[in-house]
Backbone as JSON, one array per atom type, in Angstrom:
{
  "sequence": "XXXXXXXXXXXXXXXXXXXXXXXXXXXXXXXXXXXXXXXXXXXXXXXXXXXXXXXXXXXXXXXXXXXXXXXXXXXXXXXXXXXXXXXXXXXXXXXXXXXXXXXX",
  "N": [[0.79, -1.11, 0.03], [0.62, 2.33, -0.73], [0.77, 5.76, 0.55], [-1.21, 8.24, -0.98], [-2.5, 10.59, -0.18], [-2.55, 11.07, 2.72], [-5.32, 9.54, 4.81], [-6.98, 9.86, 3.0], [-6.34, 9.11, -0.04], [-5.16, 6.28, -1.4], [-2.58, 3.82, -2.82], [-3.04, 0.56, -4.03], [-1.46, -2.17, -4.23], [-1.14, -4.54, -7.06], [-1.66, -7.83, -6.83], [-0.52, -9.83, -8.14], [0.9, -8.8, -10.44], [3.29, -6.52, -9.59], [4.53, -4.68, -10.68], [2.81, -3.32, -12.46], [0.68, -0.31, -12.33], [-1.11, 0.07, -9.22], [-4.24, -0.36, -7.65], [-6.42, 2.35, -7.35], [-7.44, 4.0, -4.5], [-9.98, 6.32, -3.37], [-11.23, 8.54, -0.78], [-13.92, 10.22, 0.63], [-13.2, 13.61, 1.29], [-13.99, 16.3, 3.21], [-13.74, 19.67, 4.4], [-13.78, 22.52, 6.54], [-16.58, 24.88, 5.9], [-16.17, 27.8, 4.44], [-18.37, 29.62, 4.81], [-19.59, 28.84, 6.83], [-19.06, 28.24, 10.36], [-19.4, 25.77, 11.14], [-20.65, 23.84, 9.6], [-19.35, 21.34, 7.14], [-18.09, 20.72, 3.97], [-17.62, 19.23, 1.08], [-14.54, 18.47, -0.76], [-13.36, 16.54, -1.81], [-14.44, 14.06, -3.7], [-15.46, 10.59, -3.05], [-15.1, 7.38, -1.53], [-16.16, 5.58, 1.47], [-15.47, 4.51, 4.78], [-17.52, 2.85, 5.82], [-18.42, 1.71, 3.39], [-15.98, 0.64, 2.8], [-15.63, -1.55, 4.29], [-17.96, -2.9, 4.03], [-17.43, -4.22, 1.66], [-15.51, -5.78, 1.96], [-16.54, -7.25, 3.83], [-18.55, -8.9, 2.08], [-16.83, -9.76, 0.46], [-15.39, -11.48, 1.98], [-17.21, -13.34, 2.93], [-18.11, -14.5, 0.88], [-15.57, -15.96, 0.0], [-15.58, -17.29, 2.2], [-17.42, -19.43, 1.83], [-16.61, -20.78, -0.24], [-14.08, -21.8, 0.47], [-13.97, -22.47, 3.81], [-13.09, -21.32, 6.94], [-11.7, -21.04, 10.53], [-10.23, -18.85, 10.77], [-11.14, -16.7, 8.95], [-13.82, -16.8, 9.62], [-13.67, -15.46, 11.93], [-12.49, -13.2, 11.1], [-14.41, -11.82, 9.76], [-16.68, -11.56, 11.78], [-15.23, -9.64, 13.38], [-14.95, -7.3, 11.46], [-17.5, -7.17, 10.65], [-18.52, -6.02, 13.28], [-16.96, -3.97, 13.38], [-18.11, -2.36, 11.39], [-20.64, -2.2, 12.47], [-20.42, -0.38, 14.63], [-19.04, 1.87, 13.71], [-21.69, 2.47, 11.77], [-23.15, 2.92, 14.24], [-21.96, 5.01, 15.4], [-22.54, 7.08, 13.27], [-25.53, 7.49, 13.18], [-25.91, 8.18, 16.22], [-24.62, 10.82, 15.59], [-26.1, 11.83, 13.85], [-28.86, 11.88, 15.6], [-27.94, 14.04, 17.39], [-27.51, 16.13, 16.21], [-25.41, 16.49, 14.77], [-23.89, 15.86, 12.66], [-21.81, 15.64, 9.81], [-19.99, 17.76, 10.7], [-17.74, 19.0, 12.78], [-18.09, 19.03, 15.15], [-17.68, 17.24, 18.15]],
  "CA": [[0.19, 0.11, -0.18], [1.17, 3.42, -0.87], [-0.17, 6.65, 0.79], [-1.01, 9.27, -1.64], [-2.82, 11.55, 0.48], [-2.73, 10.45, 4.33], [-6.34, 9.94, 5.18], [-8.02, 10.51, 1.88], [-6.14, 8.49, -0.92], [-4.38, 5.51, -1.1], [-2.68, 3.13, -4.14], [-2.93, -0.51, -3.4], [-0.7, -3.09, -5.16], [-1.74, -5.79, -7.74], [-1.35, -9.03, -6.22], [0.82, -10.63, -8.89], [1.47, -7.91, -11.29], [3.64, -5.57, -8.59], [5.05, -3.51, -11.61], [1.76, -2.4, -12.85], [0.24, 0.64, -11.31], [-2.0, -0.68, -8.66], [-5.83, 0.04, -7.42], [-6.29, 3.8, -6.39], [-8.82, 4.28, -3.54], [-10.11, 7.7, -2.87], [-12.24, 8.76, 0.35], [-14.53, 11.52, 0.67], [-12.71, 14.37, 1.94], [-14.44, 17.42, 3.61], [-13.03, 20.56, 4.91], [-14.66, 23.52, 6.89], [-16.91, 25.88, 4.89], [-15.69, 29.36, 4.54], [-19.59, 30.45, 5.1], [-20.35, 28.42, 8.2], [-18.26, 27.61, 10.87], [-19.75, 24.13, 11.51], [-20.73, 22.92, 8.04], [-18.08, 20.51, 6.39], [-18.04, 20.79, 2.35], [-17.01, 18.05, 0.17], [-13.67, 18.86, -1.37], [-12.99, 15.43, -2.68], [-15.52, 13.02, -3.53], [-14.96, 9.37, -2.83], [-16.1, 6.34, -0.84], [-16.5, 5.68, 2.93], [-15.0, 3.4, 5.73], [-18.18, 1.84, 5.71], [-18.27, 0.86, 2.19], [-14.85, -0.52, 1.77], [-15.93, -2.68, 5.13], [-18.87, -3.84, 3.34], [-17.23, -4.73, 0.34], [-14.76, -6.66, 2.72], [-17.45, -8.24, 4.43], [-19.13, -9.56, 1.14], [-15.82, -10.69, -0.41], [-14.92, -12.66, 2.7], [-18.44, -14.3, 2.97], [-17.77, -15.26, -0.82], [-14.38, -16.84, 0.12], [-15.76, -18.63, 3.44], [-18.43, -20.19, 1.31], [-15.49, -21.69, -1.05], [-12.92, -22.56, 1.59], [-14.15, -22.33, 5.29], [-11.76, -21.54, 7.95], [-12.24, -20.3, 11.41], [-9.48, -17.35, 10.77], [-12.02, -16.12, 8.0], [-14.83, -16.27, 10.29], [-13.1, -14.36, 12.97], [-12.18, -11.79, 10.43], [-15.7, -11.45, 9.48], [-17.06, -11.09, 12.87], [-14.42, -8.23, 13.54], [-15.48, -6.65, 10.34], [-19.14, -6.4, 11.1], [-18.17, -5.37, 14.58], [-16.53, -2.56, 13.02], [-19.32, -1.77, 10.36], [-21.44, -1.87, 13.45], [-19.63, 0.74, 15.58], [-19.05, 3.15, 12.48], [-23.14, 3.21, 11.88], [-23.57, 3.6, 15.48], [-21.39, 6.59, 15.43], [-23.41, 8.13, 12.68], [-26.64, 7.57, 13.96], [-25.69, 9.11, 17.5], [-23.91, 12.11, 15.51], [-27.55, 12.21, 13.44], [-29.5, 12.29, 16.7], [-27.41, 14.99, 18.39], [-27.85, 17.16, 15.09], [-23.64, 17.22, 14.72], [-23.51, 14.95, 11.54], [-21.37, 16.66, 8.5], [-19.59, 18.98, 11.3], [-16.5, 18.74, 13.33], [-18.19, 18.8, 16.61], [-17.38, 15.69, 18.92]],
  "C": [[0.86, 1.34, -0.07], [-0.06, 4.53, -0.33], [0.0, 7.55, -0.19], [-1.29, 10.79, -1.05], [-3.29, 10.87, 1.78], [-4.51, 11.13, 4.68], [-7.39, 9.87, 3.94], [-7.7, 9.49, 0.56], [-4.89, 7.42, -1.06], [-4.07, 4.48, -2.57], [-2.48, 1.9, -3.47], [-2.31, -1.68, -4.4], [-1.49, -4.25, -5.66], [-1.21, -6.75, -6.97], [-0.37, -9.68, -6.96], [1.79, -9.86, -9.74], [2.17, -6.35, -10.32], [4.19, -4.42, -9.37], [4.23, -2.6, -12.03], [1.35, -1.38, -11.91], [-1.04, -0.4, -10.44], [-3.29, 0.28, -8.52], [-5.68, 1.38, -6.6], [-7.88, 3.58, -5.68], [-9.1, 5.56, -2.9], [-11.37, 7.64, -1.83], [-12.55, 9.95, 0.27], [-13.55, 12.39, 1.65], [-13.6, 15.92, 2.05], [-13.64, 18.27, 4.36], [-14.4, 21.85, 5.85], [-15.16, 24.35, 6.05], [-16.62, 27.08, 5.15], [-17.34, 30.2, 5.1], [-19.87, 30.39, 6.52], [-19.3, 27.65, 9.21], [-18.45, 26.3, 11.14], [-19.68, 23.48, 10.42], [-19.43, 22.07, 7.5], [-18.77, 20.6, 4.75], [-17.17, 19.84, 2.02], [-15.93, 18.73, -0.94], [-13.06, 17.93, -2.19], [-13.92, 14.46, -2.85], [-14.7, 11.42, -3.56], [-15.83, 8.43, -1.95], [-16.0, 6.71, 0.56], [-15.92, 4.56, 3.67], [-16.1, 2.43, 5.71], [-18.44, 0.93, 4.3], [-17.03, 0.1, 1.75], [-15.16, -1.61, 2.67], [-17.12, -3.52, 4.43], [-18.51, -4.56, 1.87], [-16.19, -5.86, 0.94], [-15.56, -7.83, 2.92], [-18.08, -9.21, 3.31], [-17.87, -10.53, 0.52], [-15.31, -11.87, 0.82], [-16.0, -13.89, 2.88], [-18.32, -14.87, 1.76], [-16.6, -16.34, -0.39], [-14.46, -17.88, 1.04], [-16.74, -19.63, 2.93], [-17.41, -20.97, 0.55], [-14.67, -22.61, -0.39], [-13.02, -21.83, 3.12], [-12.73, -22.19, 6.14], [-12.33, -20.81, 8.95], [-11.3, -18.65, 11.39], [-10.64, -16.48, 9.83], [-13.3, -15.76, 8.66], [-14.59, -15.36, 11.32], [-12.89, -13.04, 12.33], [-13.49, -11.13, 10.04], [-16.57, -10.83, 10.56], [-16.39, -9.81, 13.5], [-14.87, -7.13, 12.59], [-16.73, -6.14, 10.6], [-19.2, -5.96, 12.06], [-18.12, -3.91, 14.42], [-17.29, -1.69, 12.65], [-20.27, -1.13, 11.65], [-21.31, -0.48, 14.08], [-19.87, 1.89, 14.72], [-20.84, 3.49, 12.11], [-23.42, 3.46, 13.11], [-23.67, 4.89, 15.74], [-22.32, 7.43, 14.56], [-24.59, 8.37, 13.18], [-26.71, 8.08, 15.24], [-25.28, 10.32, 16.64], [-25.37, 12.89, 14.82], [-28.73, 12.56, 14.62], [-29.51, 13.38, 17.22], [-27.26, 16.14, 17.41], [-26.1, 17.53, 14.86], [-22.98, 16.39, 13.73], [-22.98, 16.05, 10.44], [-20.79, 17.69, 9.32], [-18.45, 18.42, 12.03], [-16.57, 18.62, 14.98], [-18.29, 17.07, 17.23], [-18.88, 15.61, 19.28]]
}
């Protein structure tokens, strides 16, 4: 993995052909709005942690069907738990009306 822009853009190596350009993953990037002190505005569109976890969960479920293993099952459990915590955080922030701000 190569960090292109810390926290926002990454290049992942191809598994077999390491000489070729890998896959680029871009995460959404938001910054403080110049108009409002609380609101965040998108400066780079991209995916989210939740989307990446959902992708990984789907892939590991498929792999677990093909070649079941305790390790894959454990990994799935932890990824699903991580996704649950991120979704809980978002619901809590929406409930407190601080979603899309830098308020804690």
